[in-house]
N, C-alpha and C positions, 0 to 999 in steps of 0.2 A: 592832598586828596584824603589823607587819613582824617582830617578835620570834618570832612563831609559825611563820614559814615554814621555818626550819631544822628545827624539830620535825616538821612535816608531811613534809618531804623525807625525814627519817630514818625516819618511820613507813611511808611508801610504799615506801622502799627495803627495809626489813625485811620488809614484807608480800610484796613481789615475790620476795624471797629464799625465804620460807617456801613460797609457791605453787610456785616452781620446784622446790624440794626435794620437795614433796608429789607433784608430777607424776612423779617418778622412783621414789618409794617407796610401798609399800602401808602406810599408817599404821594399818590395822585391827588387831584383836587377833590375837595369835599363840598358838595352842593348844599345850599341852605334852603329850607322849606318851612313855611309857617303853617302850623296846625290850625284848622278851623272846623266848621261843621260839615265839610265835604258835601256841599249841596248838590253836586252833579252826580253823586253816587247812586247806583241802582241798589236800593236797600229793601226791596219788597220782602215782606214776611209771609206772603201768600195766605193771609187770613181770609177765610171765606171763599177762596177760589182754588184751593189746592186740588180739589176733585176734578176741576176742569183741566188743570195742568196734567194731572195723572192720565186723563183720557187722551191727551195729545202727545204724551211723553215718547212713546215708541217711534212715532213718525217724526217727531221733532229731533230726536236723537239721531235717527238715520240721516236726516237732512244735514245736521251739523257735522256729520262725519266728513263732509266735503272739506272741512277745515283740517288739514293734515296734522297740524300741531295737536288739535283735540283728538283726532282719530288715533294717533300714535300713543298719546298719553293714556287714552282709554284702553287700548289694546294691552299695553304694559300693565295697567292696573288690573285688568280682568285676569291676566295670567297670574299676577300676585294673589288675587283672591282665590283662584283655583289651588294654588300652592298652599295657602293657609287653611282654607275651609272647605275645599272640594270634597274631602272625605271625612269631615268632622262628624262626630256623633250627635252634636247639637248645632243648630244654626247660630250664627253670631247675633248680637242684639239688634243689628241693623239689617234691613232688607238687602239683598245682593246688589242691586243697582246703587243704593245709597252708600254701602261699604266700598264699592268700586269707585264711586265719585270721591270719597274721602282719600282713598289710596292714590288716585290720580292727582289730586290736589297736593298731596304731601311728597310726591316723587320729585327727584331732581329733573330738571329739563326746562323747556321753554313754556310749557303750559301754565305753570304757576304764575310766572311774570305777566304773560299776555292776558290771562284771566283777570288778575288783579288790576292791571291797567284799564281793561275794558270796564270792569265793575266801577272804578272810580270816575269814569267819564261819561258812561252811556245811560245815566239816569236823568238826563236833562229834561226829558219829557217821555210820555208813554209812546208817542209816535217814533221818537228817536230810538227808544229801546226796541220796539217791535221791528224796526227797519235795520238797525245797525248792530245791536248787541249779539255777538256770535256764540255766546256760551249760556244760552237760556236753560238747557238741560242741566248742565253742571251746577249753575247757580241754584236752581230749584232743588236738586238732589242734596246738595250741601246744606241748604237751609232746612230741609225736612229732616236730614240726618241729625243736625244739631238739636232741632226741636224734639225729636224722638229720644235722643240720649239725655237731654235735659229732663224730660219727663220721667225717665227711668232711674235717675240719680237723685240723691238728696238735694233738696232746694237750698243751696248755700253758695256763697260767693267764694272766689279763689284769689289769692294773692300770687301774682305771676310776674315774670320778667321778660323783657324783650330787648335784644341788642341789635343795633343797626350800624352797618358799615357803609361809608360813602355818602351819607346824608346827615346833615346836622339840622334836626327839627328845632323850631322855636315855638314857644307857647307862653301866653300870658297867664300868670297865676290868677285863679278865680274865674277864668273863662270856661265856656263849654266847648268841647271838641269831640270829633269822631275820627277813627282811623279810616273809615270810608271804604273798607275792603275786608274780606276775610283775613284775619290777622293772626299769625302764629305767635305763640308765647310759650314759656316754659315755667313749670313749677320750681325748677332749679336754677338758681342764679348763675352758677358756673356754666351751665349749658347756654344760657342766654348770652353771657359774656363772650363765649367762643364765636358767636355770629357777628360780633362787632361792638365797638364802644364809642363810635363817633356820637351816637345818641343812645342813651340807655334808659329804658322805661321801667318803672315799678308801678304795677297796675293792680287795682282791685277791680275784678270783673265779676258781674253777677249774671251775665248772659253767656259768657264764654264757657265752654264745656271741655273736660278732659277727653282726649281722643286717642290715648296711648294704644288701645287695642286695634285701632283702625289706621294708625299712622304707618307710613313706610319705615319710619325710624322710631320705634317704640321707646328706645333708650333716651329720647329727648324729653319725655314726660310732657308732651305738648298739650296746651289748652288752646282751642281755636275760638277766637272772638269774632262774632258776626258784624257785618258792616253797619248795622243800625244802632249798635250800643253807643250811648252818650256818656261822656265823662266830664267831670270837673277837674281842672288843673289845680292841684293842691300845692305843687312845688315845681319850680323850674330854675335850674342853675347851670352856669357854664364855668367850668374850671379846667385849666390845663388842656384845652383842646377837646374836652368832652362835655356834652350836654346831658344833664340828668333831669328827667321829667317824671313826676309822680301824678298818677291819675286815679280818681275814685269814681266808681260807676254811679250813674244817675238813672240807669235803666234804658 
């Protein structure tokens, strides 16, 4: 019996090591997804028609509150706006509804995921967008918010990072791609790495805008990239279970 003790010690030690490793890593399956131009994306920039959207905005927003996920996200964001700027000496750089939309998008919860999924698929046609896209108000307000912030900031590009967990993206070097949704990134590499490293992006964006002041998590130094921005893949490598993709903005 005494001869079995070292074996048991080794087994327990090995098991403890495995459990410790498992607690730090998601050992579930990683799906693979090829990057392309995301042609089904709703990517309208509202050029020449923003005034018409503004006229319909109040009624449209009221109608879309029937979507409980959107209604809850908006209520929470409106409360956050009041806490931050309700008694401020000067108004923030964004209009109240635009700032609320930005807060709603960056909050934890179901809204972020459902909005991005709908944005990626509901641009098939104008008819499909009008009939099925459930986040017209949020999409418009986010788009206008980014346009306004971009106009108020120096015209320059940003080098940002994005970490993804659970999805291994593939991309061919030299090809053109889009994210096809409003895409969060960070000016700080360590922050991006904390979100995942199954795919890690290094991105030069010239349409993305720093939104730190209007993010629910200002410490993340977030830069929000719009769905329409196009990128050229300048590098794509796969090493030790991690994909690295480098993108350069083409406008």
